[in-house]
C-alpha positions as CSV (number, residue, x, y, z in Angstrom):
1,M,-18.9,7.8,8.9
2,R,-16.2,5.4,7.7
3,L,-12.7,5.5,6.3
4,L,-12.9,5.7,2.4
5,H,-9.4,5.7,1.2
6,T,-5.7,6.7,1.8
7,M,-4.2,8.7,-1.1
8,L,-0.6,8.3,-2.1
9,R,1.2,10.2,-4.8
10,V,3.4,7.9,-6.8
11,G,6.2,8.4,-9.4
12,N,5.4,5.4,-11.6
13,L,1.7,4.3,-11.7
14,D,2.3,0.9,-13.3
15,T,5.0,0.0,-10.8
16,A,2.8,1.1,-7.9
17,I,-0.2,-0.8,-9.2
18,A,1.9,-3.9,-9.6
19,F,3.1,-3.7,-6.0
20,Y,-0.3,-3.3,-4.4
21,R,-1.9,-5.9,-6.8
22,D,0.9,-8.5,-7.1
23,V,2.7,-8.2,-3.8
24,L,-0.1,-7.3,-1.5
25,G,-2.9,-9.1,-3.3
26,M,-5.2,-6.1,-3.8
27,S,-7.5,-5.7,-6.8
28,L,-7.5,-2.8,-9.2
29,L,-11.0,-1.5,-8.7
30,R,-10.9,1.5,-11.1
31,K,-8.5,3.8,-12.9
32,K,-9.2,7.1,-14.7
33,D,-7.1,9.6,-16.6
34,Y,-7.7,13.3,-16.2
35,P,-6.0,14.8,-19.3
36,D,-6.9,18.4,-18.5
37,G,-5.3,18.1,-15.1
38,R,-2.5,15.8,-16.4
39,F,-3.0,13.1,-13.7
40,T,-4.4,9.6,-13.3
41,L,-6.2,8.1,-10.3
42,A,-6.2,4.4,-9.5
43,F,-8.1,2.8,-6.7
44,L,-7.0,-0.6,-5.3
45,G,-8.4,-2.7,-2.4
46,Y,-9.5,-6.0,-0.9
47,G,-13.1,-5.5,-1.7
48,P,-15.7,-3.1,-3.2
49,E,-15.2,0.6,-2.3
50,D,-18.7,0.8,-0.8
51,E,-17.7,-1.9,1.7
52,T,-14.0,-1.4,2.5
53,A,-11.4,1.3,2.7
54,V,-9.1,1.4,-0.3
55,I,-5.8,2.9,-1.5
56,E,-6.0,5.8,-4.0
57,L,-2.8,6.1,-6.1
58,T,-2.4,9.5,-7.7
59,W,0.1,9.8,-10.6
60,N,0.8,13.4,-11.7
61,W,2.1,13.0,-15.3
62,D,4.8,15.6,-15.0
63,T,6.3,14.4,-11.7
64,D,8.7,11.4,-11.6
65,S,9.1,11.0,-7.8
66,Y,8.0,12.2,-4.4
67,E,9.6,12.1,-1.0
68,P,7.5,10.3,1.6
69,G,6.3,13.1,3.8
70,T,7.2,13.3,7.4
71,G,3.5,13.5,8.4
72,F,2.5,10.2,6.7
73,G,3.0,7.2,8.8
74,H,1.9,4.0,7.1
75,I,-0.9,1.9,5.7
76,A,-1.9,-1.1,7.9
77,V,-3.0,-4.4,6.5
78,G,-4.2,-7.3,8.6
79,V,-2.8,-10.8,7.9
80,D,-3.4,-14.3,9.3
81,D,0.2,-15.6,9.3
82,I,2.7,-12.7,9.2
83,Y,5.8,-14.9,8.7
84,A,4.3,-16.7,5.7
85,T,3.1,-13.4,4.4
86,C,6.5,-11.8,4.6
87,E,8.0,-14.8,2.7
88,R,5.4,-14.5,0.0
89,I,6.0,-10.8,-0.3
90,R,9.8,-11.3,-0.6
91,G,9.1,-14.0,-3.2
92,A,7.0,-11.5,-5.2
93,G,9.8,-8.9,-5.1
94,G,8.7,-6.9,-2.1
95,K,11.0,-5.4,0.4
96,V,10.6,-6.3,4.1
97,V,12.1,-3.4,6.1
98,R,11.2,-4.6,9.6
99,E,11.1,-8.3,10.2
100,P,8.0,-9.8,12.0
101,G,8.0,-9.7,15.7
102,P,6.2,-8.1,18.7
103,M,5.8,-4.3,18.6
104,K,7.8,-2.2,21.0
105,H,6.1,-2.0,24.4
106,G,3.4,-4.5,23.4
107,S,2.7,-8.0,22.2
108,T,1.0,-7.4,18.8
109,V,3.1,-9.1,16.1
110,I,3.9,-6.7,13.3
111,A,6.2,-6.2,10.3
112,F,6.8,-3.4,7.9
113,I,7.3,-3.5,4.1
114,E,8.1,-0.7,1.7
115,D,6.3,0.1,-1.6
116,P,8.2,1.2,-4.7
117,D,7.9,4.9,-3.7
118,G,9.2,4.4,-0.2
119,Y,5.8,4.4,1.6
120,K,5.6,2.0,4.6
121,V,3.0,-0.7,4.9
122,E,2.5,-2.3,8.3
123,L,1.4,-5.9,8.5
124,I,-0.5,-6.8,11.6
125,E,-1.0,-10.5,12.5
126,G,-4.5,-11.6,13.6
127,H,-6.6,-8.9,12.0
């Protein structure tokens, strides 16, 4: 068994794709409209779906926004240089909501950013 994807419902698919592609550097792997169900699915990631876990963005055509649920925590992305990554993300229009530094009660260096729909993405240095 392996993790396949994390699904997020988004209010604006183009904005969400741009964030994960342009700010986080993922590739759009596939996108498909489901007219009968009035939704579109887009899958983005850092490699092929058969090799890596990916993000599934679900856009329901008749819904403009969602509240990030209290049960959802975050998506985690490993980075080599967290400080340079946060600067690049800021430069690309991303929002850093927790500056890089050691996690509470530990030594792992982390930061948090927020996507256009308010979902948190944790950056972890050294992974």
